[in-house]
C-alpha positions as CSV (number, residue, x, y, z in Angstrom):
1,M,42.2,48.5,-45.0
2,V,40.5,45.8,-46.9
3,R,37.1,45.1,-46.1
4,A,35.6,41.4,-46.9
5,V,32.0,41.4,-47.1
6,V,30.1,38.1,-47.3
7,V,27.0,38.0,-48.8
8,G,24.2,35.3,-47.8
9,R,23.2,33.8,-44.5
10,V,25.8,32.9,-41.8
11,R,24.5,30.3,-39.4
12,A,26.4,30.4,-36.1
13,P,28.1,26.8,-35.5
14,S,27.2,26.4,-32.0
15,T,23.7,25.9,-33.6
16,V,22.3,22.6,-34.0
17,E,18.9,22.0,-35.6
18,Y,16.9,18.8,-35.2
19,R,14.4,17.8,-37.8
20,G,12.2,15.1,-38.1
21,R,11.7,12.5,-35.1
22,A,15.7,12.8,-33.8
23,D,16.1,13.5,-29.9
24,P,18.5,16.0,-28.4
25,P,21.6,14.6,-27.0
26,G,21.0,13.1,-23.9
27,T,17.4,12.6,-23.9
28,A,16.3,9.0,-23.0
29,R,13.4,7.8,-25.3
30,P,10.4,6.3,-23.3
31,E,11.1,2.8,-24.5
32,E,14.6,3.2,-23.5
33,A,13.6,4.6,-20.2
34,T,11.1,1.7,-19.6
35,V,13.8,-0.8,-20.3
36,D,16.0,0.8,-17.8
37,V,13.3,0.4,-15.2
38,W,12.6,-3.1,-15.8
39,N,16.4,-3.8,-15.8
40,W,16.5,-1.9,-12.4
41,L,13.7,-4.3,-11.2
42,A,15.5,-7.4,-12.7
43,E,18.2,-6.4,-10.6
44,H,16.7,-6.3,-7.4
45,R,14.2,-9.4,-7.7
46,L,15.0,-12.1,-5.3
47,D,15.5,-15.7,-6.2
48,E,14.3,-16.6,-3.0
49,T,10.6,-16.9,-3.0
50,L,7.7,-18.3,-0.6
51,L,8.0,-21.3,-2.6
52,S,11.7,-21.7,-1.8
53,M,11.1,-21.5,1.8
54,P,10.8,-24.8,3.9
55,E,7.4,-25.8,4.2
56,E,7.7,-26.0,8.2
57,Q,9.2,-22.6,7.9
58,V,5.9,-21.4,6.0
59,L,3.5,-23.0,8.3
60,A,5.3,-21.3,11.1
61,V,5.7,-17.9,9.9
62,A,1.7,-17.9,9.2
63,V,0.9,-19.6,12.5
64,I,3.0,-17.1,14.2
65,A,1.6,-14.1,12.4
66,V,-2.2,-15.0,12.7
67,A,-1.5,-15.7,16.4
68,L,0.1,-12.3,16.9
69,A,-2.8,-10.5,15.0
70,V,-5.5,-12.4,16.9
71,H,-4.5,-12.2,20.4
72,R,-5.3,-8.8,22.2
73,A,-2.2,-8.0,24.0
74,T,0.0,-8.4,21.1
75,W,-2.4,-6.6,18.6
76,N,-2.8,-3.7,21.1
77,V,1.2,-3.4,19.9
78,I,1.5,-4.5,16.5
79,G,-2.0,-3.5,15.1
80,Y,-1.1,-0.1,14.3
81,P,0.4,-0.6,10.6
82,V,-3.2,-1.9,9.9
83,T,-4.7,1.5,11.0
84,I,-2.0,3.1,8.9
85,V,-3.0,1.1,5.7
86,H,-6.6,1.9,6.5
87,E,-6.2,5.7,6.4
88,I,-3.8,5.5,3.4
89,G,-6.7,3.9,1.6
90,H,-8.8,6.8,2.2
91,A,-5.8,9.0,1.4
92,L,-5.0,7.7,-1.6
93,A,-8.4,7.1,-2.9
94,A,-9.5,11.1,-2.1
95,V,-6.0,12.1,-4.3
96,L,-7.3,9.9,-7.2
97,A,-10.7,11.4,-6.9
98,G,-9.4,14.8,-7.3
99,Y,-9.6,16.0,-3.4
100,R,-6.9,17.7,-1.7
101,L,-5.9,15.8,1.5
102,H,-5.1,17.8,4.6
103,G,-3.9,15.2,7.0
104,I,-4.1,11.8,8.5
105,T,-4.4,10.9,12.1
106,V,-3.8,7.7,13.9
107,N,-5.1,7.7,17.8
108,G,-3.7,5.5,20.7
109,D,-7.1,3.3,20.5
110,M,-6.2,2.5,17.0
111,S,-8.8,4.5,15.3
112,G,-8.1,7.2,12.8
113,A,-9.1,9.7,10.6
114,T,-8.5,11.0,7.5
115,N,-8.9,14.8,6.4
116,F,-9.6,16.0,2.7
117,A,-11.7,18.6,1.2
118,G,-13.9,18.3,-2.0
119,R,-17.4,17.9,-3.0
120,G,-19.3,15.3,-5.1
121,T,-21.3,12.3,-3.8
122,V,-19.8,9.6,-5.7
123,R,-16.6,10.9,-5.5
124,V,-16.8,11.2,-1.7
125,L,-18.1,7.5,-1.4
126,W,-15.3,6.5,-3.4
127,A,-12.7,7.8,-0.8
128,L,-14.9,6.7,2.0
129,W,-14.9,2.7,0.7
130,W,-11.3,2.1,0.5
131,G,-10.4,2.3,3.9
132,Y,-11.6,-1.5,5.5
133,P,-10.7,-3.0,2.1
134,A,-7.3,-1.3,1.7
135,P,-5.2,-3.9,4.6
136,A,-6.7,-6.8,2.7
137,V,-6.1,-5.8,-0.9
138,L,-2.5,-4.6,0.3
139,G,-1.8,-7.9,2.1
140,A,-3.2,-9.8,-0.8
141,G,-0.6,-8.1,-3.3
142,L,2.2,-8.6,-0.4
143,M,1.4,-12.4,-0.3
144,W,1.7,-12.2,-4.1
145,A,5.1,-10.3,-4.0
146,T,6.8,-13.0,-1.7
147,S,5.8,-15.6,-4.4
148,Q,7.1,-13.8,-7.3
149,G,10.6,-12.7,-5.8
150,W,9.4,-9.2,-5.2
151,A,9.7,-9.0,-1.5
152,R,12.5,-6.4,-1.4
153,I,10.8,-4.1,-3.6
154,A,7.6,-4.6,-2.1
155,L,9.6,-3.3,1.5
156,W,10.6,-0.4,-0.4
157,V,7.1,0.6,-1.8
158,L,6.1,0.1,1.8
159,V,8.8,2.6,3.0
160,A,7.6,5.0,0.5
161,G,4.2,5.0,1.6
162,M,5.2,5.4,5.3
163,G,7.1,8.1,4.4
164,L,4.4,10.2,2.5
165,T,2.0,9.2,5.1
166,F,4.6,10.7,7.5
167,L,4.6,14.2,5.7
168,F,0.7,14.4,6.2
169,S,0.5,13.2,9.9
170,R,-1.6,15.4,12.4
171,S,-0.3,14.4,15.6
172,W,2.6,13.1,17.5
173,H,1.2,9.9,18.2
174,T,0.8,9.5,14.3
175,V,4.1,10.7,13.8
176,G,5.6,7.9,16.2
177,V,3.8,5.2,15.0
178,V,4.3,5.9,11.1
179,L,8.3,6.5,11.9
180,A,8.4,3.4,13.7
181,T,6.8,1.1,11.2
182,G,8.7,3.0,8.3
183,V,11.8,2.8,9.9
184,A,11.4,-1.0,10.9
185,L,10.7,-1.7,7.3
186,G,13.2,0.1,5.9
187,L,16.0,-1.9,8.0
188,V,14.7,-4.8,7.0
189,A,14.8,-3.5,3.1
190,W,18.6,-2.5,3.4
191,F,19.9,-4.9,5.7
192,G,18.1,-7.9,5.9
193,D,19.4,-11.2,3.3
194,P,16.6,-12.2,1.0
195,V,15.2,-14.9,3.4
196,V,14.4,-12.5,6.2
197,Q,12.8,-10.1,3.7
198,N,10.4,-12.7,2.4
199,V,9.6,-13.7,5.9
200,V,9.0,-10.3,6.8
201,V,7.0,-9.4,4.0
202,F,4.9,-12.7,4.3
203,A,4.0,-12.2,7.9
204,F,3.1,-8.5,7.4
205,A,0.8,-9.4,4.6
206,W,-0.9,-11.9,7.4
207,L,-0.8,-9.2,9.7
208,L,-3.0,-7.0,7.4
209,I,-5.2,-9.5,6.5
210,V,-5.9,-10.7,9.7
211,G,-6.4,-7.1,11.2
212,A,-8.8,-6.0,8.2
213,V,-11.1,-9.1,9.3
214,R,-10.8,-7.9,13.2
215,A,-11.7,-4.1,11.8
216,W,-14.5,-5.5,9.5
217,W,-15.8,-7.5,12.7
218,V,-15.7,-4.5,15.1
219,V,-17.4,-2.3,12.8
220,A,-19.9,-5.0,12.0
221,R,-20.6,-5.7,15.7
222,S,-21.0,-2.1,16.3
223,H,-23.7,-1.6,13.6
224,A,-25.3,-4.8,15.1
225,T,-25.4,-3.2,18.9
226,R,-25.6,0.6,17.4
227,R,-22.8,1.6,19.9
228,G,-20.3,3.8,18.1
229,V,-21.8,3.5,14.9
230,T,-21.7,7.1,14.1
231,S,-18.1,7.4,13.3
232,S,-17.6,4.4,11.1
233,D,-17.3,4.4,7.3
234,A,-20.3,2.5,6.6
235,Y,-22.5,4.7,8.4
236,L,-21.1,7.9,6.8
237,M,-21.5,6.1,3.6
238,A,-25.2,5.8,4.5
239,R,-25.8,9.1,5.5
240,R,-24.3,10.3,2.0
241,L,-26.4,8.2,-0.2
242,R,-29.7,7.7,2.0
243,A,-31.0,4.9,-0.6
244,V,-28.2,2.4,0.3
245,P,-28.4,1.4,3.7
246,A,-24.8,0.8,5.7
247,A,-25.2,-2.6,5.5
248,F,-25.0,-2.9,1.9
249,W,-21.5,-1.2,2.5
250,L,-20.6,-3.4,5.2
251,F,-21.3,-6.3,2.7
252,T,-19.1,-4.9,0.1
253,F,-16.5,-4.7,2.4
254,A,-16.4,-8.0,3.6
255,V,-16.6,-9.7,-0.1
256,V,-13.3,-7.9,-0.8
257,I,-11.7,-9.0,2.6
258,A,-12.9,-12.4,2.1
259,A,-11.4,-12.7,-1.3
260,A,-8.2,-11.6,0.1
261,A,-8.1,-14.2,2.7
262,W,-9.0,-16.7,0.4
263,Y,-6.4,-15.6,-1.6
264,A,-4.0,-15.8,1.1
265,V,-4.9,-19.2,2.1
266,A,-5.0,-20.8,-1.3
267,T,-1.4,-19.2,-2.2
268,V,-0.3,-21.0,1.3
269,L,-2.0,-24.3,1.3
270,P,-0.1,-25.9,-1.7
271,L,3.6,-25.1,0.2
272,L,2.4,-26.7,3.5
273,P,3.5,-30.1,4.4
274,T,1.1,-32.9,3.4
275,P,0.6,-35.9,6.3
276,A,2.3,-38.8,5.3
């Protein structure tokens, strides 16, 4: 019997050693992943934008959306998304502040509540502040999206937001309104053509902005009459930081909402038909 003795170090042929900055096979570098994301976004960007819509259509959609949001009867049906976004504003701000989110509730009278746990005056004020401005800020963002060809992406972002809200819903009514809103937006995002997607996002933007104005007016009137004021965000913020009155927080809400409304009007005005 002959035995072969191999002297030295033997390295298993299946072992692959990486040195320096080389990446393992199949690993995408950060810059490559960024390029892939931008390519995906570019594929879903629409050629049709707010600027390509006929002037008469822009005017008609804006007027109808504002009228539906202003009229009491229609508002009682279509106003729930404003409350949902209001509560999402609280929830997102609370999570960013490091708080633990327990649940979101939307009531039949279009009031709502967001439950989170945590301490700290500044962080609580941050989470409370974002309720009333949130619909207006999102509405302005949607207005920008329609003017830049991102209506389809905006719809899917809204659907994702409704999906996350659904997971934290704490009543059957909340489940119903969140699910109905998410399904409606998802159907438009999946089956709607680019023109329909632009119209829906444009109208939804107006609904949120006008709804934010309505909500601010209601809470400001409550503070003026001292009726139902104890449940308002401004009252709770004033209780949390007694040196700053509720009127100051109402003013900050109004500044942001007014800025969003101004942006919406400034975006639409150049697109409207000019009198001969």
